[in-house]
C-alpha positions as CSV (number, residue, x, y, z in Angstrom):
1,M,23.0,18.2,-15.2
2,T,19.6,19.7,-14.2
3,T,16.9,17.2,-13.5
4,P,13.7,17.6,-15.5
5,I,10.5,17.8,-13.5
6,A,6.9,17.6,-14.7
7,S,5.2,20.9,-15.7
8,T,2.6,20.6,-13.0
9,D,5.4,20.3,-10.4
10,R,7.2,23.1,-12.0
11,H,4.5,25.7,-11.3
12,A,4.1,24.4,-7.7
13,A,7.9,24.8,-7.2
14,D,7.9,28.3,-8.6
15,R,5.1,29.4,-6.2
16,Q,7.3,28.3,-3.3
17,L,10.3,30.5,-4.3
18,S,11.0,33.0,-1.5
19,T,13.9,35.2,-2.8
20,V,15.2,36.6,-6.0
21,A,18.3,34.4,-5.6
22,E,16.0,31.3,-5.6
23,A,14.2,32.6,-8.6
24,L,17.5,33.3,-10.4
25,V,18.8,29.8,-9.8
26,R,15.4,28.3,-10.9
27,E,15.5,30.5,-14.0
28,L,18.8,29.0,-15.0
29,T,17.2,25.6,-15.3
30,Y,14.7,26.9,-17.8
31,L,17.5,28.4,-19.8
32,D,19.2,25.0,-20.2
33,V,22.1,25.7,-17.8
34,D,23.8,22.5,-16.7
35,V,26.7,23.9,-14.7
36,V,27.4,27.0,-12.7
37,F,31.2,27.5,-12.4
38,L,31.4,29.2,-9.0
39,N,34.1,31.1,-7.2
40,P,32.3,32.4,-4.1
41,G,32.6,35.6,-2.1
42,T,30.5,37.5,0.5
43,D,28.1,38.5,-2.3
44,T,27.2,35.0,-3.4
45,A,25.8,34.0,-0.1
46,P,22.1,34.4,-1.1
47,V,22.7,32.2,-4.2
48,Q,24.5,29.5,-2.2
49,E,21.6,29.4,0.3
50,A,19.1,29.3,-2.6
51,V,20.9,26.3,-4.2
52,A,20.9,24.5,-0.8
53,K,17.2,25.1,-0.2
54,L,16.0,24.2,-3.7
55,H,18.1,21.0,-3.7
56,A,16.8,20.0,-0.2
57,T,13.2,20.5,-1.3
58,G,13.6,18.5,-4.5
59,V,13.7,21.3,-7.0
60,A,16.0,21.0,-9.9
61,V,19.1,23.2,-9.9
62,P,22.2,23.3,-12.1
63,R,25.3,21.5,-11.0
64,I,27.6,23.8,-8.9
65,V,31.3,23.3,-9.7
66,L,33.6,25.0,-7.3
67,C,36.6,26.6,-9.0
68,P,39.4,27.9,-6.7
69,H,40.4,30.4,-9.3
70,E,38.1,32.5,-11.5
71,A,40.2,32.0,-14.7
72,V,39.7,28.2,-14.4
73,A,36.0,28.8,-14.1
74,L,35.7,30.9,-17.3
75,A,38.0,28.7,-19.3
76,A,35.8,25.7,-18.3
77,A,32.6,27.5,-19.3
78,H,34.2,28.6,-22.6
79,A,35.0,25.0,-23.5
80,Y,31.6,23.8,-22.4
81,F,30.0,26.2,-24.9
82,A,32.5,25.2,-27.6
83,V,31.5,21.6,-27.2
84,T,27.7,22.0,-26.8
85,G,26.9,25.4,-28.2
86,R,24.9,26.2,-25.0
87,P,25.9,29.1,-22.7
88,Q,26.7,28.2,-19.1
89,V,27.2,30.4,-16.1
90,V,30.4,31.7,-14.4
91,M,29.7,33.3,-11.0
92,V,32.4,35.5,-9.4
93,H,32.6,38.0,-6.6
94,V,32.4,41.8,-7.3
95,D,35.4,43.7,-8.8
96,V,38.2,41.4,-7.6
97,G,36.6,38.3,-8.9
98,T,36.0,40.0,-12.2
99,Q,39.6,41.1,-12.4
100,N,40.7,37.5,-11.8
101,L,38.9,36.4,-14.9
102,G,41.8,38.1,-16.6
103,A,42.9,36.9,-20.0
104,M,40.1,34.3,-20.2
105,V,37.7,37.1,-20.9
106,H,39.9,38.1,-23.9
107,N,39.8,34.5,-25.1
108,A,36.1,34.2,-24.8
109,S,35.6,37.4,-26.6
110,R,37.9,36.7,-29.5
111,S,36.7,33.1,-30.0
112,G,33.0,34.0,-29.7
113,A,32.3,31.9,-26.6
114,G,28.8,32.4,-25.4
115,V,29.2,32.6,-21.6
116,V,27.0,34.4,-19.0
117,I,29.2,35.9,-16.3
118,I,27.3,36.9,-13.1
119,A,29.2,39.0,-10.7
120,G,28.2,40.3,-7.3
121,R,28.1,44.0,-6.8
122,T,28.9,45.9,-3.6
123,P,25.8,46.2,-1.4
124,I,24.2,49.7,-1.7
125,T,22.9,50.1,1.8
126,S,25.0,50.6,4.9
127,Y,22.6,51.2,7.9
128,G,20.3,48.2,7.8
129,E,17.7,49.7,5.4
130,L,17.5,46.4,3.5
131,P,18.5,42.8,4.1
132,G,22.0,42.0,2.7
133,G,23.5,45.5,3.2
134,R,27.1,46.2,4.0
135,D,28.4,44.3,7.0
136,H,32.1,43.9,6.3
137,A,35.0,46.2,5.6
138,V,35.5,44.7,2.1
139,H,32.1,46.1,1.1
140,W,33.7,49.6,1.1
141,Q,37.0,48.4,-0.4
142,Q,35.3,46.7,-3.3
143,D,33.0,49.7,-4.1
144,V,34.3,51.1,-7.5
145,P,32.8,53.6,-9.9
146,D,32.6,51.3,-12.9
147,Q,33.0,47.6,-12.1
148,A,31.7,46.5,-15.5
149,G,34.5,48.6,-17.1
150,V,36.9,45.9,-16.2
151,V,35.4,43.7,-19.0
152,R,33.4,46.2,-21.0
153,S,35.7,46.0,-24.1
154,Y,35.4,42.2,-24.2
155,V,31.7,41.4,-23.7
156,K,28.7,41.8,-26.0
157,W,26.4,43.2,-23.3
158,V,26.5,44.5,-19.8
159,A,23.5,44.8,-17.4
160,D,22.8,45.3,-13.7
161,L,20.0,43.2,-12.3
162,E,18.2,46.0,-10.6
163,R,14.6,44.9,-9.9
164,P,13.0,41.6,-8.8
165,E,10.4,41.9,-11.5
166,T,12.9,42.2,-14.3
167,V,15.5,39.6,-13.3
168,A,14.0,36.7,-15.3
169,R,13.6,38.9,-18.4
170,Q,17.2,40.2,-18.1
171,L,18.5,36.7,-17.8
172,S,16.6,35.5,-20.8
173,R,18.0,38.5,-22.7
174,A,21.5,37.7,-21.6
175,F,21.4,34.1,-22.9
176,Q,19.8,35.2,-26.1
177,V,22.6,37.8,-26.7
178,A,25.4,35.4,-25.7
179,S,24.3,32.7,-28.1
180,S,23.3,34.9,-31.1
181,A,25.8,35.2,-33.9
182,P,28.4,36.4,-33.5
183,S,28.2,34.7,-30.1
184,G,30.2,36.0,-27.1
185,P,30.3,36.6,-23.4
186,V,27.9,38.8,-21.5
187,Y,28.3,40.3,-18.0
188,L,25.7,40.8,-15.3
189,T,25.9,42.2,-11.8
190,A,23.6,41.9,-8.8
191,T,23.7,43.3,-5.2
192,R,22.9,41.2,-2.2
193,E,19.9,43.4,-1.4
194,L,18.4,42.4,-4.8
195,L,19.2,38.7,-4.3
196,M,17.6,38.7,-0.9
197,A,14.5,40.6,-2.0
198,A,11.2,38.7,-2.2
199,A,10.8,36.6,-5.3
200,P,8.5,38.1,-8.0
201,S,5.4,36.2,-9.2
202,D,5.7,33.7,-12.0
203,S,3.7,36.1,-14.3
204,H,6.9,38.1,-14.8
205,R,8.7,35.1,-16.4
206,P,9.2,35.2,-20.1
207,D,8.9,32.0,-22.2
208,P,12.5,31.1,-23.2
209,R,11.1,29.5,-26.4
210,R,10.1,33.0,-27.5
211,H,13.6,34.5,-26.9
212,R,15.8,32.1,-28.9
213,P,18.7,33.3,-31.0
214,P,17.7,34.2,-34.6
215,A,17.9,31.8,-37.4
216,P,21.3,31.7,-39.2
217,M,21.9,34.5,-41.8
218,A,21.6,33.4,-45.4
219,P,24.0,34.9,-48.0
220,D,22.9,37.4,-50.6
221,P,22.1,35.5,-53.8
222,D,23.8,38.0,-56.1
223,A,27.0,38.0,-54.0
224,A,27.0,34.2,-53.9
225,R,26.6,34.0,-57.7
226,A,29.5,36.5,-58.2
227,A,31.7,34.5,-55.8
228,A,30.9,31.3,-57.5
229,D,31.8,32.7,-60.9
230,R,35.2,33.8,-59.7
231,L,35.9,30.4,-58.1
232,A,34.8,28.6,-61.3
233,S,37.3,30.6,-63.4
234,A,40.2,30.3,-60.8
235,R,43.4,28.6,-61.8
236,R,44.7,28.3,-58.3
237,P,41.8,28.5,-55.8
238,V,42.7,28.3,-52.1
239,I,40.4,28.1,-49.1
240,T,41.5,29.3,-45.7
241,T,39.6,28.9,-42.5
242,T,40.1,29.1,-38.7
243,R,36.9,28.2,-36.9
244,L,34.4,27.1,-39.5
245,G,34.1,23.8,-37.6
246,R,32.0,25.4,-34.8
247,K,29.1,24.1,-36.9
248,P,29.6,20.4,-37.9
249,G,27.5,20.8,-41.0
250,A,29.9,23.5,-42.3
251,V,32.7,20.9,-42.3
252,S,30.9,18.6,-44.7
253,A,30.0,21.5,-46.9
254,L,33.7,22.6,-47.0
255,V,34.7,19.1,-48.0
256,R,32.2,19.1,-50.8
257,L,33.3,22.6,-52.0
258,A,37.0,21.6,-52.0
259,D,36.2,18.4,-53.9
260,L,34.1,20.2,-56.4
261,L,36.8,22.9,-57.1
262,G,39.9,20.8,-56.5
263,A,41.0,23.7,-54.1
264,E,43.7,23.5,-51.4
265,V,42.5,24.1,-47.9
266,I,44.6,25.9,-45.3
267,D,43.1,25.0,-41.9
268,R,44.4,27.2,-39.1
269,R,42.6,24.8,-36.8
270,E,41.0,26.5,-33.9
271,R,38.5,23.7,-34.5
272,V,38.4,20.7,-36.8
273,N,37.4,22.6,-39.9
274,F,38.6,20.1,-42.4
275,P,39.6,16.4,-42.2
276,S,43.4,16.2,-41.9
277,T,43.4,13.0,-43.9
278,H,41.8,14.7,-47.0
279,P,44.2,15.2,-49.9
280,A,43.3,18.9,-50.0
281,Y,44.5,19.5,-46.5
282,V,47.6,21.7,-46.3
283,A,49.5,20.0,-43.5
284,T,52.5,22.3,-42.9
285,A,53.2,25.9,-42.2
286,A,55.5,26.1,-45.2
287,G,52.8,24.5,-47.4
288,A,50.3,27.0,-46.2
289,R,52.5,29.9,-47.1
290,A,53.2,28.5,-50.5
291,A,49.5,28.0,-51.2
292,L,48.6,31.4,-50.0
293,E,51.2,33.2,-52.0
294,D,50.3,31.3,-55.2
295,A,46.5,31.7,-54.9
296,D,44.6,33.7,-57.6
297,V,41.3,33.3,-55.9
298,L,41.2,33.0,-52.1
299,L,38.0,32.1,-50.1
300,V,38.3,33.2,-46.5
301,A,35.7,31.3,-44.5
302,D,35.1,32.1,-40.8
303,S,38.6,33.4,-40.1
304,A,39.3,36.6,-38.2
305,L,43.0,36.6,-39.2
306,P,43.3,35.1,-42.7
307,W,47.0,35.9,-43.0
308,V,49.7,38.0,-41.3
309,P,50.8,40.5,-44.0
310,L,54.4,40.9,-42.9
311,L,54.9,37.1,-43.0
312,S,53.0,36.0,-46.1
313,S,50.1,37.3,-48.2
314,P,48.2,36.4,-51.3
315,P,49.3,38.2,-54.5
316,E,48.1,41.8,-54.8
317,D,45.8,40.9,-57.7
318,A,44.3,37.8,-56.0
319,F,40.5,37.9,-55.8
320,V,39.4,37.6,-52.2
321,I,36.0,36.2,-51.2
322,T,35.0,36.5,-47.5
323,V,32.3,34.4,-45.7
324,D,31.6,35.4,-42.1
325,V,28.7,36.5,-39.8
326,D,31.0,39.4,-38.7
327,P,33.1,40.2,-41.8
328,V,34.2,43.7,-40.7
329,R,35.5,42.9,-37.2
330,A,34.5,46.3,-35.7
331,A,35.7,45.0,-32.3
332,I,39.3,44.9,-33.6
333,P,40.2,48.6,-34.3
334,G,43.2,47.9,-36.4
335,W,41.7,45.1,-38.5
336,S,41.9,45.8,-42.2
337,F,41.8,43.0,-44.8
338,P,40.6,43.3,-48.4
339,S,37.6,41.5,-49.7
340,D,36.2,41.7,-53.3
341,V,33.0,39.9,-52.5
342,T,31.7,39.6,-49.0
343,L,29.0,37.1,-47.9
344,Q,27.7,38.1,-44.5
345,A,26.2,34.7,-43.5
346,E,26.7,31.6,-41.4
347,S,29.5,29.6,-43.1
348,E,27.3,26.5,-43.7
349,S,24.6,28.3,-45.5
350,A,27.1,30.4,-47.5
351,L,29.1,27.4,-48.6
352,R,26.0,25.4,-49.6
353,A,24.9,28.4,-51.7
354,L,28.3,28.4,-53.4
355,I,28.1,24.7,-54.0
356,A,24.6,25.0,-55.6
357,E,25.8,27.8,-57.9
358,L,28.9,25.8,-58.9
359,E,27.1,22.5,-59.5
360,A,24.6,24.3,-61.7
361,L,27.4,26.0,-63.6
362,E,29.3,22.7,-64.1
363,Q,26.1,21.1,-65.5
364,R,25.9,23.9,-68.1
365,E,29.6,24.2,-68.8
366,P,31.8,21.3,-67.6
367,S,35.3,22.5,-66.7
368,P,38.4,20.6,-67.6
369,L,40.3,22.8,-65.2
370,W,38.3,21.6,-62.3
371,E,38.9,17.9,-63.3
372,Q,42.6,18.6,-63.5
373,R,42.7,19.9,-60.0
374,R,40.5,17.0,-58.7
375,G,43.0,14.6,-60.2
376,R,45.7,16.1,-58.1
377,H,43.6,15.6,-55.0
378,R,43.0,12.0,-55.8
379,E,46.8,11.4,-55.6
380,G,46.5,11.8,-51.9
381,R,49.1,13.0,-49.4
382,P,51.7,11.0,-47.4
383,M,50.5,9.8,-44.0
384,A,52.4,10.8,-40.9
385,Q,55.4,8.7,-40.1
386,S,54.9,6.1,-37.4
387,V,56.7,6.6,-34.1
388,A,57.0,2.9,-33.2
389,G,60.6,2.1,-32.8
390,D,63.3,4.7,-33.3
391,H,64.2,4.4,-29.6
392,D,67.6,6.0,-30.1
393,A,66.3,9.5,-30.7
394,A,68.1,11.9,-28.3
395,M,66.4,13.9,-25.5
396,P,64.9,16.4,-25.7
397,L,62.7,15.1,-28.4
398,S,61.6,17.1,-31.4
399,P,58.1,18.6,-31.2
400,Q,57.3,16.6,-34.4
401,R,58.1,13.3,-32.7
402,A,56.2,14.3,-29.6
403,A,53.2,15.2,-31.7
404,Q,53.3,11.9,-33.6
405,A,53.5,10.0,-30.3
406,I,50.4,11.9,-29.0
407,D,48.6,11.1,-32.2
408,S,49.3,7.4,-31.9
409,V,47.4,7.2,-28.5
410,L,44.4,9.3,-29.6
411,R,41.1,7.8,-30.7
412,D,39.1,9.5,-33.4
413,D,36.5,10.8,-30.9
414,D,38.9,12.0,-28.2
415,V,38.6,15.7,-27.5
416,V,41.9,17.6,-27.9
417,I,42.4,20.9,-26.1
418,E,45.4,22.7,-27.7
419,E,47.4,25.6,-26.2
420,A,50.9,24.7,-27.4
421,T,51.9,28.2,-28.8
422,T,55.2,27.7,-30.7
423,N,54.6,24.0,-31.1
424,A,51.1,24.4,-32.6
425,D,52.4,23.9,-36.2
426,A,53.9,20.5,-35.3
427,L,50.5,19.4,-33.8
428,R,48.6,20.7,-36.9
429,A,50.8,18.6,-39.1
430,A,50.9,15.4,-37.1
431,L,47.6,15.1,-35.3
432,C,45.0,13.2,-37.4
433,R,41.7,14.9,-36.7
434,T,38.7,14.1,-38.9
435,M,35.6,14.5,-36.6
436,P,34.2,17.9,-36.0
437,G,34.1,18.8,-32.3
438,T,37.4,17.0,-31.4
439,Y,39.9,19.9,-31.4
440,F,39.7,23.2,-29.6
441,H,42.0,26.2,-29.4
442,P,41.4,29.2,-27.1
443,G,40.9,31.5,-30.1
444,G,42.7,34.4,-28.5
445,A,46.1,35.3,-27.0
446,G,45.3,34.8,-23.3
447,L,47.7,32.1,-22.0
448,G,46.5,29.7,-19.4
449,W,43.3,28.4,-21.0
450,G,44.1,24.7,-21.5
451,L,43.6,23.0,-18.2
452,G,40.4,24.9,-17.3
453,A,39.1,24.2,-20.8
454,A,39.8,20.5,-20.4
455,I,37.5,20.5,-17.3
456,G,34.7,22.1,-19.2
457,A,35.1,19.9,-22.2
458,R,35.0,16.7,-20.0
459,L,31.9,18.0,-18.2
460,A,30.2,18.8,-21.5
461,A,31.2,15.4,-23.0
462,P,31.5,13.0,-20.0
463,D,31.7,9.9,-22.3
464,R,34.7,11.2,-24.2
465,R,38.4,11.2,-23.3
466,V,39.9,14.7,-23.1
467,V,43.6,15.5,-23.8
468,A,45.0,19.0,-23.1
469,I,48.3,19.7,-25.0
470,V,50.1,22.7,-23.5
471,G,53.5,24.3,-23.4
472,D,55.3,24.6,-20.0
473,G,54.6,28.3,-20.0
474,S,50.9,27.9,-20.6
475,F,50.8,25.1,-18.0
476,L,52.1,27.5,-15.4
477,F,49.6,30.2,-16.5
478,S,46.7,27.7,-16.2
479,N,46.6,27.8,-12.4
480,P,47.5,24.1,-12.4
481,T,46.9,23.5,-8.7
482,A,43.4,25.0,-8.9
483,A,42.6,23.3,-12.2
484,L,43.7,19.8,-11.2
485,W,42.0,20.1,-7.8
486,T,38.8,21.2,-9.6
487,A,39.0,18.3,-12.0
488,R,39.3,15.8,-9.2
489,A,36.5,17.3,-7.2
490,A,34.2,17.6,-10.2
491,G,35.0,14.1,-11.5
492,S,36.2,15.3,-14.8
493,P,39.6,13.6,-15.4
494,F,41.7,14.4,-18.4
495,L,45.3,13.9,-19.6
496,T,47.6,16.9,-19.8
497,V,50.6,16.7,-22.0
498,V,53.2,19.4,-21.3
499,L,55.6,20.1,-24.1
500,Q,58.5,21.4,-22.1
501,N,60.9,23.6,-24.1
502,G,62.3,25.4,-21.1
503,G,60.6,28.8,-21.2
504,Y,58.7,31.4,-23.2
505,A,59.8,30.7,-26.8
506,A,57.0,33.0,-28.1
507,S,58.6,35.9,-26.1
508,R,62.1,35.1,-27.4
509,R,61.2,35.1,-31.1
510,P,60.4,38.9,-31.4
511,V,63.6,39.9,-29.7
512,F,65.7,38.0,-32.1
513,D,63.6,39.1,-35.0
514,L,63.4,42.8,-34.2
515,F,67.1,43.0,-33.1
516,P,68.9,40.5,-35.4
517,H,72.3,42.1,-34.6
518,G,71.6,43.1,-31.1
519,Y,73.1,42.1,-27.8
520,S,70.6,39.3,-27.3
521,A,71.4,37.8,-30.6
522,R,75.1,38.0,-29.9
523,A,74.6,36.2,-26.6
524,G,72.1,33.8,-28.1
525,D,69.7,34.4,-25.2
526,V,66.9,36.7,-24.1
527,V,66.5,37.9,-20.5
528,G,63.4,36.8,-18.7
529,T,62.4,33.9,-21.0
530,R,64.1,30.8,-19.6
531,F,62.9,28.4,-16.9
532,D,66.3,27.5,-15.6
533,D,65.0,25.6,-12.6
534,P,61.4,24.8,-13.5
535,P,58.9,23.3,-11.0
536,D,58.5,19.6,-10.9
537,F,55.2,19.3,-12.8
538,A,54.9,15.6,-12.0
539,A,55.2,16.3,-8.3
540,L,52.7,19.1,-8.6
541,A,50.3,16.7,-10.3
542,R,50.6,14.1,-7.6
543,A,50.0,16.7,-4.9
544,C,46.6,17.3,-6.5
545,G,45.7,13.6,-6.7
546,A,46.7,13.2,-10.3
547,V,49.2,10.8,-11.9
548,G,52.5,12.7,-12.8
549,E,55.3,11.6,-15.0
550,L,58.4,13.1,-16.7
551,V,59.6,11.4,-19.9
552,T,63.3,11.0,-19.5
553,A,64.1,8.7,-22.4
554,N,62.7,8.3,-25.9
555,S,61.8,4.7,-25.2
556,E,59.5,5.8,-22.4
557,L,57.5,8.3,-24.6
558,L,54.7,6.1,-25.8
559,P,54.5,4.0,-22.6
560,A,54.2,7.2,-20.5
561,L,51.3,8.5,-22.7
562,E,49.6,5.2,-22.6
563,R,49.9,5.1,-18.8
564,G,48.4,8.6,-18.7
565,M,45.4,7.4,-20.8
566,V,44.9,4.4,-18.5
567,A,44.8,6.8,-15.5
568,V,42.1,8.9,-17.2
569,D,40.1,5.8,-18.1
570,E,40.3,4.9,-14.4
571,G,39.0,8.3,-13.3
572,R,42.2,10.2,-12.5
573,C,43.9,13.2,-14.1
574,A,47.3,12.6,-15.5
575,V,50.2,15.0,-16.4
576,V,52.9,13.7,-18.7
577,T,55.8,16.1,-19.3
578,I,57.8,15.7,-22.5
579,P,61.0,17.7,-22.9
580,V,61.1,19.0,-26.4
581,S,63.7,21.0,-28.4
582,S,63.0,24.5,-29.7
583,A,64.7,26.4,-32.4
584,W,64.4,29.6,-30.3
585,F,66.3,28.0,-27.4
586,D,68.9,25.9,-29.2
587,G,71.7,28.1,-30.5
588,R,71.2,30.9,-33.0
589,P,67.4,31.0,-33.5
590,P,65.6,31.6,-36.8
591,T,63.5,34.6,-37.4
592,W,59.8,34.7,-37.6
593,Q,59.9,34.7,-41.4
594,S,61.9,31.5,-41.7
């Protein structure tokens, strides 16, 4: 965390800044940056020296967390933003460091993670014209025509920091863009010559308070009234959401709306959008399909993918209401979902507008239909079955049993990082999550987010326990050596639970589905998807200073998870691997539609 200093000392410190790199680091403190997730290169030398100088002279600087792989750095910054709502900085070296961000840029883009990525750029001088010019062979090898093109399709804004006098203003702009709805990553570049140039005067600094993100958008009153009228007359209203829980106030608003209407809620759970103990919560994938296909009015709130048309859809004559700050998804070329009334607004303000309209309507014309649906809600839903006992279950365990065991060791305020792919439905049904801000999913399709995200979440919430639940494929994608080392060095311990089904189940499913009578189906196997001789994850964990354990018997499941939690409480990472069964590995697999 940055250390606050008195305003009188602040101006004195600013007058002592010598280089643009020092001014840049100092500016980050004004922009509320706690952490710079750093993967260094020859281009970051001026920044590293600036941090050392400022720290030695008593000037506040952000915490520097060394990440041995860039993807770990961006996943961590992504999760830090998800937990706090404040953009942090990822610093990488030129084109190769940018490329190593890889699929984590995709995740940050698709989930709307406000992250500021600062990459070096190859020096522009070669003959000593300016300090910081080219002095190594890599400075020619890393010189490419369009470095920003690596990430241009995935970021909101791209800029090169060109002049000392404009650096502070460009940084302020970058943070404003990253955190404004719809939030997302931005990408900046800087040469060594710029970073080593003389620092500009303080008069060029903008006031960050005058460059804040805009206030949330409010819904159009006529559209809100039209939407409320259709919800009021619905016989089978259904609400579906994916990431409404980014704003905690939106969760309480959704609960109130569901209670008011007696509507079922399909939570695709990239966040805690709706309490899983609420009777309106649709716990299973089968239940979600049934509710969707039976809806006559569907409210889609903050969900980029409300349904997959080939798998299940609402009826053709269902009335669709959309609530989103980005309802047309221009960044997804093939996106096309119907909407009869669209409220372009932040979810909380839109839901509260709907609630106000419905409450006024009920006062004028009480609806027996609403009361009938509310009665069904009051009946409640069965709680998840306890996993105490039942020690005779065979190995590998079912994903459902593993999920129930994980749930039994979680506290209400523990932060869950989920990247379980084909086992996500089991977790959605079994994990009891009621508090906003206690469940996070990458929001995209880039595998390998989980461990880095757990680092960022723990740094953002140091007083909370963090549990990452990943598949064995996503564990390997997560650069586990780099991630576990970073966690130990940064003092951000967490528990990783690996649901080990033996390979890439998500890559097996489409082969069987697209070729149900093909050679793969006859053989009951798909080439290139099995981990026949997987690494010893427990040994890997121990090599990085973490506790590592493989569950080999059902009776050891809960004790292993409890030992992992004890290790985290004592300040160490832990990795518990649970072998789980999979329909796509065990015999003739089902199709996607089943």
